[in-house]
N, C-alpha and C positions, 0 to 999 in steps of 0.2 A: 504493499499499499504505499503510495505517496500523498503527502498533504501539503501542498505548497500553498501560497497566498492565493485564495479565492478559488481552490480546486482540490478535489479529492480524487484520486484513481485507485481503483482495486482492479486485480488481475488473477486468474486461474487458468490452469491447463484443463482442457475438457476431452474426454474420450468420446468424441462425436465429430463427423465432419463439418466444416464450416457451413456447408449448404443447408444441413439440418438445423443447426442454431440460427442462422440467418432466418429461415423459413419461420421458426417460432417468433424471434424478435420483430419480424417485418409485420406481424399480424397484431394490431393494438388489442384485439379482443383478449390476447394472452397477458397483457401488461399488468392487470390487477393481480393475477395469479403468481406473477414474477416479482412483485414489489416487496422489498423487504422492510419498507417504510410503513406499509400498511394504510398509505394515504390514498392510493389509487383504489377506487371501488369498483369502477366498470368503464367500459368504453361505450362512447355514444354512437354506436352503430357506425364504426369508421371502417373504410376500405383498407385493404392490406396497402403498407407503404411500398411504393414502387418508384418514386421520383423527388428530387428536391423541389420544393414549392408546395407540396401537398400540406394539408393541415388536418390534423385528427383531433377530435374532442375526448377528453377523459372526465368522468365523475369522479370527484374527489372528496375526501373527508379529513379535516384537521381542526380539532377543538379549538387551537390557538388562532386559528384563521376564521372562527365563527361558525365551524360545522361544515356542512355541504356546500361545495362550490364545483365549478367546472373549470377546466383549462383548455385552451387550444394550444396544440402543439405544432409548430411551423418547421417542417422538415428542412434542414439547412445542409445536411450531408447524406449522401446515398452512393454505395458502390456495392453491387451485389456480392454477398458473401464475404464483404470486408468492412462495410461502415455503414451505421445508421447513426444520424444526428439530428436533434430538435431542440429549438427554443420554445420554452414554456411561457405562455401569456394568460392572463386572466381572460375568460372567455369574451370574446368580442373586442379585446384590445390588442395592441402590439406588443411583442415580446419585451421584457423589461432587462434582458441582459443575461439570464442564465440558461445553461443548455444541458443537455445529457447527450453523451457520445459513447456508443458502443463500436469498439473495434476488434476485428476478428482476424487472426492471422494462422493460416493453416501450418501445422507444424509437420503433418504427414497427412495422407489420405483419410486417416480416422482419428486425428487429434488435431485440436484448435486451440491457440491461446487467446482468451477473451478478456478484454478490459473494459471496464465501465467507468467513465469520467463524469463527475458532477462538477460544473464550472460555473461559478457566480462571479467571475473575476471582472466581467464587464457591466456589472450592475452598476449605475452610476446616479439613478434617480433617487433624490432624497427622501421622496415620499415612500418609495418602496423600501429603501434602507431603514426608514423609520418604522415602517409596519412589519418587515420581516427580519429576522435575526438570522444571518447566514452564518454557518450552513444550516440549512433547515433538515437536512438528510446527513446522518452521521456515517463514518467509514463502516461500522459494523452493520448498519442497515444496507449500504451497498454490498458487502459481503454476503449478506442474507439474499439479496436479489441474485447474485451469482450462484449461490446454492441452490435457490429454487429453479433457476434456469438450468442447472446441471441435472436436478431431479427430473425436470420435465424431458429434456432430450434423452435422458438415459432410460425413461420409463419404458415398459413393454409394449404398451398401446399409444405410443407416440402419435399425437395429431397436432396440427398447426393451429 
């Protein structure tokens, strides 16, 4: 794990091909099941992520942000079987500067190094900084997301 100013990255080696991992990550319907922070409740009927510029909406819950809310996630990085990245925004607003980055690097046909970065280094809006104490998600919660992803891709009845 690395924890730089405004960014936390966690990584682990998966005994699964990058293609299978990417298939799970690119489907927003899986994100609540993978979320180690327990904030993501469900996807708001989003399509599979297939390109930069897409926006997918998630139903969220966090007591210190008033309970239930929605986020629009603007896809800013997409490279099949290698990269998925999105900037999160309050529903109906422009992203305020934090993003999530999943990077996959095939180590062999059946193993993949996966890293997850939570980056809030570009948040400059004083209202946002006054309202949200970054990091909102901790390293152990990101590790939890990697663990949940590992369980999902290793499961005997893997679905996307």
